[in-house]
C-alpha positions in Angstrom: 0.0 -0.2 0.3 1.1 3.5 -0.5 1.2 6.4 1.8 0.8 10.2 1.6 1.9 13.2 3.4 -0.6 15.8 3.8 0.5 19.2 3.5 -0.5 22.7 3.2 -0.9 22.4 -0.4 -3.1 19.4 -0.4 -4.9 19.3 2.4 -8.0 21.1 1.5 -8.3 18.0 -1.0 -7.5 15.3 0.8 -9.1 13.6 3.8 -7.5 12.9 7.0 -8.3 9.8 8.5 -9.2 10.7 12.2 -12.4 13.1 11.3 -15.6 11.3 11.5 -17.7 14.0 9.9 -17.1 17.4 7.9 -17.2 20.0 10.8 -14.9 17.9 12.5 -12.7 17.3 9.6 -12.5 21.4 8.8 -11.7 22.1 12.7 -9.1 19.4 12.4 -7.6 20.7 9.3 -7.4 24.4 10.2 -5.6 23.4 13.3 -3.2 21.2 11.4 -2.4 24.2 8.9 -1.1 26.1 11.6 1.3 23.5 12.4 2.8 22.7 9.1 4.8 26.1 9.6 6.1 24.5 13.3 7.4 21.5 11.7 4.5 19.2 12.1 4.1 15.9 9.9 0.8 13.9 9.0 1.3 10.7 6.8 -1.1 8.6 6.0 -2.1 5.4 3.9 -3.6 6.0 0.1 -6.4 3.7 1.1 -9.0 5.6 3.1 -9.5 4.4 6.9 -7.9 5.0 9.9 -4.2 4.3 8.9 -1.7 7.3 10.1 1.0 9.0 11.8 1.2 12.8 13.2 4.6 13.8 14.9 6.2 17.2 15.5 9.3 18.4 17.0 8.7 18.0 20.4 9.6 21.6 21.0 6.6 22.6 19.1 4.3 19.9 20.8 1.0 20.7 22.3 2.0 18.3 25.2 4.1 19.7 28.6 7.2 18.1 27.9 11.0 18.8 28.4 12.2 16.9 25.3 14.3 19.5 23.2 15.8 17.8 20.6 13.2 14.8 20.2 10.2 14.1 17.9 6.9 13.9 19.5 4.5 11.3 18.4 0.9 13.1 18.4 -0.9 10.1 17.3 -0.2 6.5 15.6 -3.0 4.9 14.6 -4.2 2.2 12.5 -7.7 0.4 13.1 -10.3 -2.0 11.6 -9.3 -3.9 8.8 -6.4 -2.2 8.3 -4.8 -3.3 11.1 -2.5 -6.6 11.2 -0.3 -6.1 7.7 2.5 -4.0 8.7 1.3 -0.5 8.8 2.4 1.1 11.7 5.7 -0.3 11.2 5.4 1.2 7.9 4.4 4.8 9.6 7.0 4.1 12.6 9.8 3.8 10.2 9.3 7.3 8.1 9.0 8.9 11.4 12.6 7.5 12.3 13.7 8.1 8.8 12.6 11.9 9.1 14.0 12.4 12.7 17.1 11.2 12.0 17.4 12.8 8.6 16.8 16.4 10.6 19.3 15.3 13.5 16.7 14.8 16.4 17.8 12.9 19.4 15.2 10.2 19.3 11.2 10.0 19.5 9.2 10.3 22.1 5.3 9.3 22.8 2.4 9.1 25.4 1.4 5.7 26.3 0.4 3.7 30.1 1.5 0.4 31.1 -1.3 -1.1 30.0 -3.2 -0.4 26.9 -5.5 2.8 27.1 -8.1 4.6 25.0 -6.7 7.4 23.1 -2.8 6.6 24.2 -0.3 4.4 21.7 -0.4 0.7 22.4 2.6 -0.5 25.0 3.3 -3.5 23.8 3.8 -2.1 20.4 6.2 0.5 21.6 8.3 -2.4 23.5 8.6 -4.4 20.6 9.9 -1.5 18.4 12.6 -0.9 21.3 10.8 2.3 23.2 11.2 2.5 26.9 9.3 4.5 29.8 11.2 7.8 30.5 9.0 9.6 32.6 5.4 8.6 34.3 2.6 10.9 35.6 0.9 9.7 39.0 -1.7 9.2 37.5 -0.3 6.3 35.2 0.4 8.4 31.8 3.6 7.7 30.7 6.1 9.3 28.4 7.9 6.8 26.5 11.2 7.1 24.2 13.5 5.6 21.5 16.6 7.6 21.7 19.2 7.5 18.7 21.9 7.1 20.7 22.4 5.5 24.5 23.9 8.9 25.6 20.9 11.0 24.4 19.2 12.8 27.5 16.2 11.3 28.5 12.7 13.4 27.7 10.7 14.3 30.4 7.1 15.4 31.3 6.7 19.0 33.3 6.1 19.1 36.4 2.9 20.6 35.9 1.9 17.2 34.1 3.6 14.8 36.2 0.8 15.3 39.3 -2.6 16.3 37.5 -4.8 18.1 39.2 -6.7 21.8 39.3 -7.4 24.3 42.0 -11.2 24.0 41.5 -14.4 22.7 42.6 -16.9 20.8 40.4 -16.2 18.9 36.6 -13.2 21.1 35.0 -12.4 19.9 31.3 -9.4 21.0 29.7 -9.1 19.9 26.0 -7.6 21.1 22.7 -9.1 21.0 18.8 -5.6 18.8 18.2 -8.2 15.8 18.2 -11.2 16.3 16.1 -13.4 13.9 18.4 -13.5 17.1 21.1 -15.5 19.0 18.0 -17.7 16.6 18.3 -18.0 15.4 21.9 -17.5 18.6 24.0 -20.4 20.6 22.8 -22.9 17.3 23.8 -21.0 17.4 27.3 -21.8 20.6 27.7 -25.3 20.6 26.9 -25.9 17.4 29.2 -24.3 19.2 32.5 -26.4 22.5 31.7 -29.4 19.9 31.3 -28.5 18.1 34.5 -27.3 20.9 36.5 -23.9 19.9 36.8 -21.3 22.1 37.3 -18.8 21.8 34.4 -16.2 24.6 33.6 -14.7 24.2 30.1 -11.2 25.5 29.2 -10.2 25.1 25.9 -6.2 24.7 25.0 -6.2 27.4 22.0 -2.2 27.8 22.2 0.9 25.7 22.0 1.9 27.8 25.3 -1.2 27.0 27.4 -1.0 23.2 26.3 2.7 23.1 27.0 1.7 24.1 30.5 -1.4 22.3 30.8 -2.4 20.2 34.4 -1.9 16.9 32.4 0.2 15.0 30.0 -2.6 14.6 27.7 -3.7 17.9 26.3 -6.5 16.7 24.3 -9.1 15.5 26.5 -8.4 15.9 30.6 -11.1 15.8 32.9 -11.0 16.5 36.5 -13.8 16.5 39.4 -13.1 18.5 42.6 -9.3 19.0 41.9 -8.8 15.3 41.0 -8.0 14.3 37.7 -10.8 11.3 36.6 -10.1 10.5 32.7 -7.9 11.4 29.6 -10.9 9.2 27.5 -13.3 11.5 25.6 -16.7 11.1 27.4 -19.9 10.8 25.7 -23.3 12.1 27.3 -23.8 8.9 28.8 -20.4 8.1 30.5 -20.1 11.5 31.5 -23.7 11.6 33.6 -22.6 8.4 35.2 -19.5 10.2 36.3 -21.8 12.7 37.8 -23.9 10.3 39.6 -26.9 11.1 37.0 
């Protein structure tokens, strides 16, 4: 199977694999357009489906990291009928080739000890030679693949290692980096309003805000009474269950 790099020159006519609807696709495309000039790469299969990798120099990642010189993988996703054909290897190998050509120290990506939704598969990462560099109190891990043994280990920022906020009720931090938030966040807001659930929504609409977020996962992080609950994007039913409704 062939692969295609999405750029500012072809993004308006090409699909992006992770979006579910036109509205989500357009919001994600606008976010990508602003990131291409910062070195972001979106590389996908020519075949239509969820088979892509998105990565960026760690200095420009919307993630609270101390990983200068590394390439940060925002997302590596192969699903459905495209799984099991070696496509994830192809995508990762292209990222490695590109990062080495740029003189990067290595790669880094968020995962966990056991597979969690919206995070990379730790078994696959371990198989490819990644190791754990750092971990938050909530079990979200920063994995890395150094290109030399003397490469400095990347780290999570302190604000992300101990996820918490100083506010009562539900607090949601999210960004447009993931198109699923465009669909679900308004629905959670409506569900909260209809059920008198206190919910504060904070949009991380700049790299600076994202790099100083109170959780490693900036796509979606939900807190209740100051404590971190989940990084997994919630639908209305799951959110209401968390709220005891």
